[in-house]
C-alpha positions as CSV (number, residue, x, y, z in Angstrom):
1,M,43.5,17.0,89.1
2,P,41.2,19.9,88.7
3,E,41.3,21.9,85.5
4,Q,42.7,25.4,85.8
5,D,40.7,28.4,84.8
6,P,41.9,29.7,81.4
7,Q,41.3,33.3,82.5
8,Q,43.4,32.9,85.6
9,P,47.1,33.6,85.0
10,Q,49.3,30.7,85.7
11,S,52.1,31.0,88.2
12,F,55.4,29.1,87.8
13,T,58.3,29.0,90.1
14,M,61.6,29.6,88.2
15,T,64.2,27.3,89.6
16,P,67.6,27.9,88.2
17,L,69.3,24.8,86.6
18,E,72.6,23.7,87.8
19,K,75.1,24.0,85.0
20,E,77.1,20.9,84.0
21,P,80.8,21.3,84.2
22,A,82.5,22.2,80.9
23,F,84.6,19.1,81.2
24,V,85.3,16.3,83.6
25,A,88.8,15.4,84.3
26,E,89.5,11.8,83.9
27,E,92.7,10.1,84.8
28,T,94.2,7.5,82.6
29,E,97.1,5.3,83.1
30,D,99.2,6.5,80.1
31,Q,98.1,10.2,79.6
32,G,97.6,11.4,83.2
33,V,94.8,14.0,82.7
34,R,92.7,14.6,79.7
35,S,89.5,16.5,78.9
36,S,86.3,14.7,78.2
37,A,84.5,17.8,77.0
38,S,85.5,17.3,73.4
39,S,87.3,14.2,72.0
40,T,88.3,16.2,69.0
41,T,89.9,19.1,70.7
42,P,93.7,18.9,70.6
43,V,95.5,19.0,73.9
44,H,98.6,21.3,73.9
45,Q,101.3,20.1,76.4
46,S,104.3,22.3,77.1
47,S,107.5,20.4,77.4
48,I,110.2,21.7,79.6
49,E,113.7,20.7,79.1
50,S,115.5,19.4,82.1
51,T,118.4,21.6,81.4
52,D,116.2,24.7,81.7
53,I,115.2,23.6,85.2
54,E,118.7,22.7,86.3
55,N,120.3,25.8,84.8
56,P,117.8,28.8,85.1
57,P,118.9,32.0,83.2
58,K,121.0,34.3,85.4
59,Q,119.5,37.7,86.3
60,S,121.6,40.9,85.9
61,V,122.4,43.0,88.9
62,R,120.0,45.7,87.6
63,D,117.1,43.1,87.4
64,S,117.8,41.6,90.8
65,F,118.2,45.1,92.5
66,P,114.5,45.4,93.5
67,Q,114.6,42.0,95.2
68,F,117.0,43.2,97.8
69,F,115.9,46.8,98.4
70,V,112.6,48.3,99.3
71,L,113.3,51.8,97.8
72,P,112.6,50.9,94.1
73,H,109.2,49.6,95.2
74,L,108.3,52.9,96.7
75,L,109.6,55.2,94.1
76,K,106.5,54.7,91.9
77,K,104.2,57.3,90.1
78,N,102.4,58.1,93.4
79,A,105.6,58.9,95.1
80,W,106.7,61.4,92.5
81,I,103.2,63.0,92.6
82,L,103.5,63.3,96.3
83,L,106.9,64.8,96.0
84,M,105.8,67.5,93.7
85,A,102.7,68.3,95.7
86,T,104.6,68.7,99.0
87,S,107.3,70.7,97.2
88,F,104.6,73.0,95.9
89,V,103.2,73.5,99.4
90,M,106.6,74.3,100.8
91,I,107.2,76.9,98.0
92,V,103.9,78.5,98.7
93,Y,104.6,78.7,102.5
94,I,108.0,80.2,102.1
95,W,107.0,82.6,99.4
96,L,104.0,83.9,101.4
97,Y,106.0,84.4,104.6
98,L,109.2,85.9,103.1
99,G,107.5,87.6,100.2
100,A,105.3,89.5,102.6
101,L,108.2,90.7,104.8
102,W,111.0,91.0,102.3
103,S,112.6,94.5,102.0
104,P,109.7,96.8,103.2
105,L,112.2,99.7,103.4
106,T,112.0,99.9,99.6
107,R,108.3,100.7,99.7
108,V,108.4,103.4,102.4
109,K,107.8,105.8,99.5
110,N,104.2,104.6,99.4
111,V,103.6,105.9,102.8
112,E,101.7,109.2,102.7
113,I,102.6,112.0,105.2
114,V,100.9,115.3,105.3
115,L,103.0,118.5,105.6
116,Y,101.5,121.6,107.0
117,N,103.4,124.8,107.4
118,A,101.8,127.3,109.9
119,D,105.0,129.3,110.5
120,A,104.1,133.0,110.8
121,G,107.6,134.2,110.0
122,F,110.3,136.2,111.7
123,D,109.6,139.0,114.2
124,Y,112.7,141.2,114.1
125,S,111.4,143.8,116.5
126,Q,113.9,142.8,119.2
127,T,116.7,141.8,116.8
128,P,119.6,144.1,116.1
129,P,119.1,145.8,112.7
130,Q,122.3,144.6,111.2
131,L,121.7,141.0,112.3
132,A,118.1,141.2,111.1
133,Q,119.2,142.4,107.7
134,L,121.7,139.4,107.7
135,F,118.9,136.9,108.4
136,Q,116.7,138.4,105.6
137,T,119.5,138.0,103.2
138,I,120.2,134.4,104.2
139,T,116.5,133.4,104.1
140,K,115.6,135.6,101.1
141,N,113.1,137.3,103.3
142,S,111.1,134.0,103.8
143,S,110.1,132.3,107.0
144,L,112.2,129.4,108.3
145,G,109.2,127.1,107.9
146,S,108.9,128.0,104.2
147,L,112.6,127.1,103.7
148,I,111.9,123.7,105.2
149,E,108.7,123.3,103.2
150,N,110.5,124.1,99.9
151,Q,113.3,121.7,100.8
152,I,110.9,118.8,101.5
153,M,108.7,119.4,98.5
154,D,111.6,119.9,96.0
155,P,111.2,117.1,93.4
156,E,114.8,117.0,92.9
157,G,115.7,117.0,96.6
158,Q,116.5,113.9,98.6
159,L,113.8,114.4,101.2
160,N,111.0,114.3,98.6
161,H,111.9,110.7,97.8
162,I,111.8,109.2,101.3
163,V,108.0,109.2,101.8
164,S,105.1,110.5,99.8
165,W,104.5,114.0,100.9
166,V,101.2,115.9,100.7
167,D,101.5,119.6,101.2
168,K,98.3,121.1,102.6
169,S,99.8,124.4,103.7
170,Q,98.1,126.4,101.0
171,E,94.8,124.6,101.1
172,P,92.1,126.5,103.0
173,G,90.1,125.0,105.8
174,W,93.0,123.0,107.3
175,D,94.6,123.5,110.8
176,R,96.3,121.2,113.2
177,E,93.2,119.9,114.8
178,S,91.5,118.9,111.5
179,L,94.7,117.3,110.3
180,V,95.2,115.3,113.4
181,D,91.6,114.1,113.0
182,H,92.7,113.2,109.4
183,V,95.3,110.9,110.9
184,E,92.9,109.5,113.5
185,K,90.5,108.4,110.8
186,G,93.3,106.6,108.9
187,K,93.2,108.8,105.8
188,T,96.9,109.5,106.1
189,W,99.8,107.9,107.9
190,G,101.2,110.9,109.6
191,L,101.4,114.6,110.0
192,L,104.5,116.9,110.0
193,Y,103.4,120.2,111.6
194,I,105.5,123.3,111.5
195,P,104.1,125.6,114.2
196,A,103.4,129.3,113.9
197,N,106.4,130.3,116.2
198,F,108.9,128.2,114.4
199,S,110.9,131.1,113.0
200,N,110.8,133.2,116.1
201,N,112.1,130.3,118.2
202,F,115.1,130.4,115.9
203,L,115.7,134.1,116.9
204,T,116.1,133.2,120.6
205,Y,119.5,131.9,119.7
206,A,120.5,135.4,118.5
207,P,121.2,138.4,120.7
208,S,118.3,140.7,121.6
209,T,118.2,144.5,121.8
210,T,116.5,144.3,125.2
211,S,118.3,141.3,126.9
212,G,121.6,141.2,125.2
213,P,123.4,138.0,124.1
214,A,121.3,134.8,124.0
215,T,121.4,132.8,127.2
216,A,120.5,129.2,127.9
217,A,117.5,130.3,130.0
218,N,116.0,132.2,127.1
219,L,116.5,129.5,124.4
220,K,113.4,127.9,122.8
221,V,113.6,124.7,120.8
222,V,113.2,125.1,117.0
223,D,110.7,122.3,117.0
224,M,108.5,120.5,114.4
225,E,105.8,118.1,115.4
226,Y,105.4,114.6,113.9
227,V,101.9,113.1,114.7
228,F,101.1,109.4,113.9
229,D,98.8,106.6,115.0
230,Q,101.0,104.0,116.5
231,G,98.2,101.5,117.2
232,R,97.3,101.3,113.5
233,S,100.5,99.3,112.7
234,Y,103.3,99.3,115.2
235,A,105.9,97.7,112.9
236,T,105.0,99.9,109.9
237,H,105.3,103.1,111.9
238,S,108.6,101.9,113.4
239,I,110.0,101.9,109.9
240,V,108.4,105.2,108.9
241,E,109.6,106.8,112.1
242,K,113.2,105.8,111.3
243,Y,113.0,107.5,107.9
244,M,111.4,110.6,109.4
245,S,114.4,110.9,111.8
246,K,116.6,110.5,108.9
247,S,114.8,113.2,107.1
248,L,115.1,115.5,110.1
249,D,118.8,114.9,110.3
250,I,119.3,115.8,106.7
251,M,117.2,119.0,107.1
252,S,119.1,120.1,110.1
253,K,122.6,119.5,108.7
254,T,121.6,121.1,105.4
255,F,120.4,124.2,107.2
256,E,123.5,124.4,109.4
257,R,125.7,124.0,106.4
258,N,124.0,126.8,104.6
259,L,124.6,129.1,107.5
260,L,128.2,128.2,107.8
261,L,128.8,128.6,104.1
262,S,127.2,132.0,103.9
263,P,129.4,135.1,103.7
264,A,128.4,136.0,107.2
265,N,129.5,132.8,108.7
266,Q,132.1,134.4,111.1
267,T,129.5,136.8,112.4
268,L,127.0,134.0,113.0
269,L,129.6,131.9,114.8
270,Q,130.3,134.9,117.1
271,V,126.8,136.1,117.9
272,M,124.7,132.9,117.8
273,H,124.4,130.7,120.9
274,P,126.7,127.6,120.5
275,V,123.8,125.2,121.2
276,L,122.4,126.1,117.7
277,W,125.3,124.3,116.0
278,V,124.6,121.0,117.8
279,Q,121.2,120.5,116.2
280,A,119.5,123.5,114.9
281,I,116.0,121.9,114.2
282,H,114.4,119.3,116.4
283,M,111.3,117.1,115.8
284,S,109.0,116.1,118.6
285,E,106.6,113.2,118.3
286,T,102.9,113.0,119.2
287,V,102.0,109.3,119.4
288,M,98.2,108.7,119.1
289,N,96.8,105.4,120.4
290,P,100.2,104.3,121.6
291,V,101.2,100.6,122.0
292,L,102.4,100.6,125.6
293,V,102.9,96.8,125.9
294,Y,105.2,95.6,123.2
295,G,103.9,92.0,123.3
296,Q,100.2,93.1,122.9
297,N,101.0,94.2,119.3
298,F,101.9,90.6,118.5
299,A,98.8,89.5,120.4
300,T,96.6,91.2,117.8
301,Y,97.4,88.5,115.2
302,V,98.9,85.6,117.2
303,V,95.5,85.3,119.0
304,F,93.8,84.5,115.8
305,I,96.4,82.1,114.5
306,V,95.9,80.0,117.6
307,L,92.2,80.4,117.4
308,Y,92.2,79.2,113.8
309,I,94.2,76.2,114.7
310,G,91.8,75.4,117.5
311,S,88.9,75.7,115.0
312,M,90.6,73.2,112.7
313,L,90.9,70.8,115.5
314,A,87.3,71.2,116.6
315,V,85.9,70.8,113.0
316,Y,88.0,67.7,112.4
317,S,87.1,66.1,115.7
318,I,83.4,66.7,115.3
319,C,83.3,65.4,111.7
320,K,85.7,62.5,112.4
321,Y,85.3,61.2,115.9
322,L,82.0,62.3,117.3
323,P,79.4,59.4,116.8
324,N,77.1,59.7,113.8
325,T,74.4,57.6,115.3
326,I,72.1,60.6,115.3
327,E,71.7,60.1,111.6
328,T,70.5,56.6,112.0
329,I,67.9,57.2,114.6
330,G,64.5,56.4,113.1
331,V,66.0,55.5,109.8
332,L,66.2,51.7,110.1
333,T,63.1,50.7,112.1
334,F,62.1,47.0,111.9
335,G,59.3,45.1,113.4
336,P,59.7,42.4,116.2
337,N,60.6,39.7,113.5
338,D,61.8,39.6,110.0
339,E,58.3,39.0,108.6
340,I,57.4,42.6,109.2
341,P,58.7,44.8,106.4
342,I,60.6,48.0,106.8
343,K,58.4,51.0,107.5
344,K,57.9,53.6,105.0
345,A,60.0,56.8,105.2
346,S,57.0,58.9,106.2
347,Q,56.3,56.6,109.1
348,I,59.8,56.7,110.6
349,P,60.3,59.2,113.5
350,K,63.7,60.7,113.0
351,F,65.6,63.9,113.5
352,P,65.4,66.3,110.6
353,A,68.7,66.7,108.7
354,I,68.8,70.4,109.2
355,R,68.5,70.0,113.0
356,I,71.4,67.6,113.0
357,V,73.5,70.1,111.1
358,L,72.6,72.9,113.6
359,A,73.4,70.6,116.5
360,R,77.0,69.9,115.1
361,N,77.5,73.6,114.6
362,G,76.4,74.2,118.1
363,V,79.0,71.7,119.4
364,A,81.7,73.5,117.4
365,M,80.6,76.8,118.8
366,M,81.0,75.3,122.3
367,F,84.5,74.2,121.4
368,S,85.2,77.7,120.1
369,L,83.8,79.3,123.3
370,L,86.2,77.3,125.4
371,H,89.1,78.1,123.2
372,T,88.3,81.8,123.3
373,I,88.2,81.7,127.1
374,F,91.7,80.4,127.3
375,I,93.1,82.7,124.5
376,W,91.5,85.8,125.9
377,M,92.5,85.1,129.4
378,V,96.2,85.0,128.8
379,P,96.7,88.7,127.9
380,Q,94.4,89.6,130.7
381,L,96.6,87.9,133.3
382,L,100.0,89.0,131.9
383,H,101.6,92.0,133.6
384,G,100.9,95.4,132.1
385,H,97.9,94.4,130.0
386,Q,96.7,97.4,128.0
387,M,93.1,98.1,127.0
388,S,91.8,101.2,125.1
389,E,89.6,103.5,127.1
390,H,87.0,103.2,124.5
391,F,86.5,99.5,124.9
392,N,86.5,96.9,127.7
393,A,87.5,93.3,128.2
394,G,84.0,92.0,127.6
395,I,84.0,93.5,124.1
396,A,87.4,91.9,123.5
397,F,86.1,88.5,124.5
398,A,83.0,88.8,122.4
399,F,84.9,90.0,119.3
400,I,87.5,87.1,119.6
401,W,84.7,84.5,119.8
402,F,82.8,86.1,116.9
403,V,85.9,85.7,114.8
404,G,86.2,82.1,116.0
405,I,82.7,81.3,114.8
406,S,83.6,82.7,111.3
407,F,86.6,80.3,111.3
408,I,84.3,77.4,112.2
409,S,81.9,78.3,109.4
410,I,84.7,78.5,106.8
411,L,86.3,75.2,108.0
412,F,83.0,73.3,108.0
413,L,82.4,74.4,104.4
414,L,86.0,73.2,103.4
415,S,85.4,69.8,105.2
416,H,82.2,69.3,103.2
417,L,83.8,70.3,99.9
418,L,87.1,68.4,100.3
419,T,86.1,65.6,102.8
420,V,87.1,65.4,106.5
421,D,90.5,63.9,105.7
422,G,91.3,66.1,102.7
423,F,90.5,69.6,104.0
424,Q,93.3,70.0,106.5
425,G,96.1,70.8,104.0
426,P,94.1,73.4,102.1
427,A,92.8,74.9,105.4
428,T,96.3,75.4,106.6
429,M,97.4,77.1,103.3
430,L,94.3,79.3,103.6
431,M,95.5,80.3,107.2
432,I,99.0,81.2,105.9
433,L,97.5,83.3,103.1
434,M,95.0,85.1,105.4
435,F,97.8,85.8,108.0
436,T,100.4,87.0,105.7
437,S,97.9,89.2,103.8
438,S,96.1,90.6,106.8
439,G,98.5,93.4,107.6
440,G,99.2,91.9,111.0
441,I,102.9,92.3,110.9
442,L,103.3,95.0,108.2
443,D,100.7,97.1,106.5
444,W,99.9,96.7,102.8
445,V,101.5,100.0,102.1
446,V,105.0,98.6,102.5
447,M,104.2,95.1,101.1
448,P,103.9,93.8,97.5
449,G,100.6,94.5,95.8
450,F,99.6,90.8,95.8
451,F,99.0,90.8,99.5
452,R,96.2,93.2,99.2
453,V,94.1,90.1,98.5
454,G,93.7,90.1,102.2
455,I,90.9,92.7,102.0
456,V,88.4,89.9,101.4
457,F,89.4,87.6,104.3
458,P,88.1,87.7,107.9
459,F,91.6,87.6,109.3
460,T,92.3,91.1,108.2
461,Y,89.3,92.6,109.9
462,A,89.9,90.5,113.0
463,V,93.4,92.1,113.4
464,K,92.1,95.5,112.7
465,G,89.2,95.1,115.2
466,L,91.4,93.9,118.0
467,R,93.8,96.8,117.5
468,T,90.9,99.1,117.8
469,I,89.8,97.4,121.0
470,Y,93.3,97.3,122.5
471,F,94.8,100.6,121.2
472,G,91.8,102.6,120.1
473,S,93.1,102.9,116.5
474,L,90.5,103.5,113.6
475,R,87.5,103.4,115.9
476,E,85.2,104.8,113.3
477,E,85.8,101.6,111.1
478,M,85.0,99.1,113.9
479,W,81.5,98.5,112.5
480,I,83.0,97.4,109.2
481,N,85.0,94.7,111.1
482,W,81.9,93.3,112.6
483,L,80.0,93.3,109.4
484,V,82.6,91.6,107.3
485,I,83.1,88.9,109.9
486,L,79.3,88.4,110.1
487,G,79.3,87.8,106.4
488,W,81.9,85.1,106.7
489,I,79.7,83.4,109.3
490,V,76.5,83.5,107.4
491,I,77.4,82.8,103.8
492,P,79.7,79.8,104.3
493,G,77.3,78.6,107.1
494,V,74.2,78.6,104.8
495,I,76.1,76.9,102.0
496,T,77.4,74.2,104.4
497,M,73.9,73.6,105.9
498,V,72.4,73.0,102.4
499,M,75.3,70.6,101.5
500,A,75.1,68.8,104.8
501,R,71.4,68.4,104.7
502,S,71.6,66.8,101.3
503,E,74.5,64.5,102.3
504,I,72.6,63.3,105.4
505,R,69.5,62.5,103.3
506,L,71.6,60.7,100.8
507,R,73.3,58.6,103.4
508,R,69.9,57.7,105.0
509,E,68.6,56.6,101.6
510,N,71.6,54.4,101.2
511,M,71.2,52.9,104.6
512,R,67.5,52.0,103.8
513,R,68.4,50.5,100.5
514,D,71.3,48.4,101.9
515,A,69.2,47.2,104.9
516,S,66.3,46.3,102.5
517,I,68.7,44.2,100.3
518,H,70.2,42.6,103.3
519,Q,66.8,41.7,104.8
520,S,65.6,40.3,101.5
521,S,68.8,38.1,101.2
522,C,68.3,36.7,104.7
523,N,64.6,35.9,104.0
524,P,64.4,34.3,100.5
525,S,60.8,33.3,101.1
526,R,59.9,37.0,101.0
527,A,61.4,37.4,97.5
528,P,58.7,38.3,95.0
529,S,57.6,35.6,92.7
530,I,57.7,36.1,89.0
531,Q,54.3,36.3,87.3
532,V,54.0,34.9,83.9
């Protein structure tokens, strides 16, 4: 045997020794089984009385109850946790829905209405002198518009507490046109305008020095004008309009009562035209951006509820059911036989992780595009579809799809933060919160203050934008809707891409490691020898 070079390290193959059993069971004729590991170790044998076998202890009904019923086995700690969690979700749902819509009439005081009195006063040139003097005494030499203005703005009066009045009659630079533009831009909810001929129209119910007693042909309506933007919030304006009518009724009856309680009531009953006593003061409505189709008001928010649900289904389907083989392409590349090792990561041709993320987002956008087509198509096909003259159906389609992409971006982020199976519950709760706080049904002005949290969510700007497209309301703020929704596309999308890219890389590394371990276990000859 040749001698080994002392400078050359010796190589030994480490062969694991088989361990001897701790003891060997041996059967004996008198003891049955005993241990041969140690002759000095005592063997403890448990003796069982025959009476214990024949007469086992009786179980109480309480102890035997779980043996006959499944329910006690289910009512464990996890069941109570689930019960509390589901109850919490139901409480949140019902509170958000009913809390948003509960008693909006108590908050009508928050609605701001501008009052502008342009009444030029009475012209008594064709009124009999005695009657003119009587009117001056009753009105205290003021215009009829001023009497109405003082009645509305009286802090102790009933009218002052119905809505929040802002009197701009004495402020310079205002007229009807500028105030209507004020309403158009959403700076106030409405305008109550008293025209310049308001007092003189009242005199048409009195006899004239030239034409004699008042006739139905000469009568003019004592009319105020209420201007409001109906497309801004149909339901909110319906409530406000009800209270404005109530205010008008109070004003008219108060004015009639003051005339009939005056010392000259008999004279007025004789000379004034009888129509005056039916309703002395009228209110006409000027509806800006009207909602001509009742159902389209609901479409401005129902469209996005359906679109959000479709986005949830798209994200869940893509993350759960679409094949993930694109992540494995080029990751596990072996040679023609097991002797060739796994290639290095730099040598593996594979799709970049960022490209895979973009591809999945592209598939989701295709889903959203198809959903948008069906959602957009239904209002277009229904009878009496309304579209603002400032926009067209193409812009409506583009805007709805744009909002759908923002929903996709948000839901992809939630799926990466909470996993595919865990994001659905929080995503649904987010939808309820966004919907109830969006002002879709009622505006924030008649809702509890909490729901103004909707100012940060894309749902709010989606509803406002579609109302602008359908009805033409708040057109100057349309760019804000596009900008906010774009932010909800970009910011969650970038975060999701960073997270998804890291997750794909991590999964690929795990695949390589697991495959390497598996290949080594299948080929022990390739296991590295230990150098000593």
